[in-house]
N, C-alpha and C positions, 0 to 999 in steps of 0.2 A: 231795397238798399236804402239806408239812412245816411245821407251825406249833407245834412243841412249846414255843416261847418266847412264846406269845401273851400270857401274863400280864406279860411285860416290854415289851409293845407292839411286838414285833418283827414285821416283815412276813413272810408266808409265803414259802417258797422255791418259786418257780415258774420253769419253763423259759422262758416267753414274756414275762416281765417286765411283766405287766399291772399290777402294783402301782405301777409308775412313772407310769401314766396319771393325770392330774389331772382330766380331764373338764371342763375350763374351755374355753368357746368361744374360738376364736382372736380374735374381735372384742373380747371382754372382756379378754383378755390384752393385746392391742394398746392398748386404752384405758387399762389400768393403767400400761403403760409410758409412754404419752403424758402422763398425769396426774402420774406420779411425776417426770418430767423437764421438766414445763411446756412441752410441745410442742403447738402449736395448729393447725398446717397440715401437709398431707401432704408438702410439699417438705422442711420441716425434719425431719419424722419419718424420711423416707427417708435424708437426710443423717446423722441421728443413728444409724440402724441401720448404715449403712455405716462410720461412724467408730468405733462401739463394739461391733461384732459379737462380738469375742472376750470382752469383758467381760460382754455379755449371755448368751452361751453358758456362760461360767464361773459366772455367778450362778445360772442355771437348774440347772446341774450340782450346785452346792453345795446348793441348796435340795432337790433330789431326794435327795442323799446324806443330808442332815440329817433329812428326813422318813421315809426308808426304811431306816435302819440302827438298830441297837440295841446297847447295851453290856451283854452278859451275861458275867459273870465265871464261866466254867465251872470254873476251877481252884479257886476258893473253895468252890463247891458240891461238887466232888469231895472236897475235903479234909474237909468235914463228914461225908461218908459213911464215912471211914476212921478 
C-alpha cells in the first residue's frame, strides 16, 4: 500500500479500489434518493430511476472522485528541496 500523502488526506493507492467502497446499505442509499427527490411510492421511484439514470450515475461518480482524490503539489515541494 502506498500512502505517502496520508498527511494530505489522500487515499492509498490500491489495485483493487477498495477505497471507493462506501459501506452504505443499498436500502439506505435508495431511501436517501427517495427522500431527496420527494418520491413516496415504488412506481414513481422506478420511473425516476429510468428517467434519470445517467444523472444518478454521474452524481455517484463525482462524489467518488471528490472523496477519493487529493491535490498534492509535488512541484512546489521539490522546488523547496533545491
